[in-house]
C-alpha positions, 0 to 999 in steps of 0.5 A: 537470560538476564534478570529483570524486565525486558529492555527494548531500547538497548536490545533493539539498538544492539541487534540493529547494529549487529545485523548491519555490521555482520551483513546478516541479510546480504544476498549472495548469489554465489553462496553454496547454500543459495538455490537459484530456483528458490530465491525470493526476490522483492522489487522494493519501491524506491521512496522519493527523496523529498522529505522525512520518513512518514507513517506510510513509509513505516507501515509499507516497508514493515509489510515488505519486511514481514514478507522478506523475513518469512521467506528468508526462513521458509525458502532460504535466500532472499533478495531485499534491496533498497533504492532512492528515487532521486531524479526528477521533479521531486528532488528538484523542488526539494533542492529549490526549497532547501537552498532557496533557489530556482533551477532556471538560475543555474547551468544544468550541471551545476544545479544537478550537482546541488541536487545530488548534495541535498539528496545525499543528506536526506538519503543518509538520514532516511537510511539511518531511520530505516535501519532503526526500524530493523528492516532486513534489507541488504544495504549493499544492494542500495541503488539511486535512480540518478547513479551512473549504473541506473542512468545506463539502464534507463538510457538502454531502455530508451534506445531499445524501445526506440529501435523497436519502434515503440517511441516517437517525438512529436509536436502536439498538445501535451498536459502541462504544469505551469508551476513546474513548467514541464509537460507531464503524463496523464498518470500525474494528474489528479482531481481537485475541487475548485471554487469558480463561476459559470459565465454565460457569454453572448456571441454575435454572429457576423451575419444574421441567420435566415430566421433573423437570429444574430447571436447565441450564448455559451456558458464557460468557466474559463473566459480567459481562453476567449483569445484562444478560441478557434471555433464554435461547435454544435451537436448535429442533433441540436435542432434549436441551434442547427441554424448556426452551423456554417455561420461565423461568430465574432469573439466578444471584446477580442473581435476575431472571427471563428467558424461554427461547426457541427460535431457529435462530441458536443454535450447537449446537456451542459450549458446552452448546448453550444461550446467554444473550442480553444487551443487548448482548454481540455481534451475535447478541444484537442480532439476537435483541433486535430479532427477539424484541422483548426488553427493554433492560437496560444494565449497562455504561456508555459507559466500560465501567463497571458501572451500578446495574443491576449492584447491588453491582458498580456502579462496577467496570470490566468486567474487575474485575466479571468476576473478582468475579462469578465468585468470587461465583458459585463461592461460591454454588455456580453455577460448574460449571467454569472453564478458560483460553482464548485467543480472538479478540475485536473491538477498536477499531483506534485504541486496541486497546480491546475494543468493546462494544455500546450503544444510542444515537442515531446517524446512518447512511448506508444502504449495505446495499441498494447492496452490489451496486452498490458491487461493480460499481463496484469491478469498473470500476476497474483494480486494481494488483495485481489480487488486491487486488480480492478484499479489496474484494469480501470486505469488501462481501460481509461487511457487516452494518451500515449506515455509522455516521458520527456520533461523540461527540467534540470534534475533527471537522466538525459535523453541520449539523443542529438538532432541534425542542425540542418534537417533535424534527423535524430541521432541516437547514442551507441549502447556501449557509450552509455550513460551519456549527456548530450549537453557535454558529450559529442554525438556518435557520428561526425556527420548526419547520416541523412543529409551529411551536415556536421553540426548537431543540437543536443536534446536538453530534455530529461526523462520523466522519473517514472521512466526510470523507476519503472525499471527497478526489476531490471536494475536489481537483476543487473540488466545490461547490454554488450556487443556479443550477447546483447541484453543480459542479466547479472542475476537472472534467477531474480527475474521475474521478481516474486513480489512487487509491494507498493501503495494503492495510490501508485498502481497507475504510476509505478506498477503500470509503468513497470509492466510496460517497460519490462514487458516490452523489454523482456516479453515477461511480466516483471513479478509473480505477485503484487502486494498492495498496502493501504494508507495510514489514517488518523484516529477519525479515519481521515487522511493525514495532512499537514493542513489538517494538523493530524499528521503522526510523526514516526520519530515520536512514535519510535521514541515512545515505543519499542520497534517490535510493538510498532511492527505489531501494530503494522500487522493489525489490518488486512493488506490493502485496507486503509486503517486508522493509527491507534496508539492502543494497538501499539500498547497491545504489542508492548504488552505482548513483548512483556508476555513473551519475555516473562514466559521465556524466563519461566520456560528457562526456569522449568527447562533450562537444558535441552532434553531428548524427546521421550519415547512417550509424551504425557497426554497434555504435552503431546496435545500442546505440540499437536495443537502447535503443529496445527498453528504452524500449518495455519500461520505458514499458509497465512504468511504465504498469502500475505495475511499478516493480520490473521497470522498475528492474531491467531498466533497471539491468541494461542500463545497468550491464552492457550500456552501461557495462561493454561499450559504453562501453569499446568507445566509448572505443576507437572515439572514440580510434581512428576517423578520424571519431568522430561516429557513436559520439559521437552514440550516446553522447549520445543513449543517455545523455540517454535513460538520464537520462530513464528513470531520472528518475522513480526517481532525480530528484535526480541525473538533474536535476543531470546534465541541467542540467550536460550538456543545459541552457544557462546558468541555464535552468529547464528541468527534466528532470521537466517534459520529454518521456518518451523514445520509441523512435526507430526504429533497426533492428539485428540485436539478437541479432547485436549481443549476440553481437558484444558477447560476442565483444568481451568475450571478446577483451578478457578474453583480452588482459587475462589475457595482459597485452596492451594493448587495442590490441595486434593479434591475428593471427587470430580465428575465430568461430562464431556469429551475428555476421554484419554485425558482423565489421568492428566486432569486428575494428576494436575489437579490432585483429584483422588476420585475422577469419574467420567460420566456417560450421560449429562447430569440433570441440568436446568437451562433457564433464560436469564435475560432477553435484550432487545435491539432498540435501534431496529425496534424503535423506528419499526414499532415506536412506543410499543417497545415499552410494551415489549419491555413490560412483557419480558419483565412479566415473563409473558413471552414465547420463544420458538426457535429463532423468533420471540412472540410478545405483546402481539408481535413476533420479533426476528432473530436479529432483533433480540438476544437471549442469554441463558444460564444453567442450574444444577440441583444435584450433589456437589457444585457445578462448574462452568467449563465451556461445553463440558460439565464439571461436578465437584464433591 
């Protein structure tokens, strides 16, 4: 090993370059050592090309890498690809922002070319940053969701579902984003709080009722929808308003007349119990429109601007029209009341714009009829953590729409469809011709198969980006079609994938849609397990956002700390939990790197050359290896269960406390003092190799460096990361006895240090009461004890209460000023302890309301030392 301190920057850069140049992590299905039955495949999430690396990327991809590195060592071959989701709204908006343009101002192919150029720059930068994080990705397997190969897979998916009868095109109300000017799916909505007003508006009847009633009041937050009003509804059980049913109302200031109808979907508890139906304000409006065959009145266009139907308000935005209409309603005497309100609305998650509902022709995947099957598919997967299945279940149970997959954008994969210009018959591309673009390619027929017409109109919509990214398992397994064999896979051993890792925020996006697509195409669940990570929060557990100014820039963190230390931080919490970014956790990782480096130098000093296993190991040497066997077994199971935080903490504690602080110090003396040090040298090298292997998934750079320095000859390219995961070697020892012996040795070391005695200073007599039988010679030899006595019974020790502390946060509210009497009673010794209760000042406190600290005193010959459960007497 080189002299001096560990240089993480130089080491990490060197290994990152070597891993990429030497294709250390490439997946080769043809390699002689690749067993298709044990290949571990990861269906990695393709990040959206919409900006720079953020802490969520760093955290989520590091968790994936933990799994990849462990299984590569444990199972053998791992397929760990990478991809970019570079089609759709995100890349389109990025291009518009980057170049200061609008997609509407360009011919589609020209704008798509600009998108490719902008995305390519961001992708190159992103790839470099990912490689700088030391991810064990097979970079030769990088894919882009807009590349021709993926376009072909996406269009094949469309045609297959179309031929199965699982897709349809329909003119119907759809969720619409006015900012992006496209239809979106239910999953792309999210809740947002909006400040608005609740307006009570009086409607006049065209004719008074028999009782003489000539008007009613409706409360609404959206008066700008009045010109789109097509009916008024009353609940059948609403006795107060029952007389309105069958009458006709006149819409205030707009003048058109609408019928008043009864329907049990009216919420009688909201507002006045009378509601207007506008085409369209919400889901209820759509249901009423369809159920009662109401007319369509379009008052808002695709950009949330009022149409000519709004009369003098034409050209205003919906928000401008809202204020103008309210003002005019007030002037005309129709505004009965107005109060401020904060309520939840649905917005497009991409741009946070309030959604509208518009009638348009769109393509859908039929999913509502298969909800039970998708739920059953979800149950077939192992969920890490298991609680995340509930989110998946609730999403499916709450579905109200089929999956709308068409988008009115320019950046995306085209639908492989043309329409007969005469009869509208759909003409679908041939599978062999894919990918195609109907805007530039000819249809596969010369005449319409339905009516014989010879002119066609191309479909100019593109797929929703999730319609393609939901195919990542099939893309990475090489799914394709040919005339002879139908649908095939180039790498069938990958499918179903072993793991789908992703964030909990896209369970309803990516995971659910992947289940739909892959299940419908293959009849199988696309992955065996899913690992759902949480979000990185700021130190106050608030979500990071630019508006709050609490965003942590990964570039700054990477510049200040070793990558391995950052990875140590990434393993600090249970998978699935949101957790705060704390710099001290990275500092703790940095300290561990130094500890590992310095311990490795000491091991190399004490055991520079390989040593054959002796026929008989010294008791403490065999004990440390038996303990390590248990650690190997425990951490292996934790890695398999994706419990990285538990594995990290258990491994660090054992390495730092037991191996470094206790055993290494003993080993130094044993190597120096023993006539034949081979037992200890063998144990040192064996334990050290095992520690490097166990730490390798978490801290790949330093473990690779130490592995090559100490265990790989010359310029060999054998990587620790492509070697075997350690297995228990079958060492047997009294683990509890060894721990007790280590505690006794530690107590004796402290005794010598506190009394300024050399470690090799002989001790005349040491008596121990404790479970150290079998280790007495080891203790005596290491600590130079001339006379060692193992006591059969405990020496006379008095245990006295040294302190009683009270839980004031509980006792204060419960007992008030009497707490002072408790303190006085404790001070005076006027109390009685009885098991888990404490009686004092006339009250009895329970176990969770106080804590007792005790100390042991010894009055015999010699000095008693503290050694956990053992008692050590030194004379």
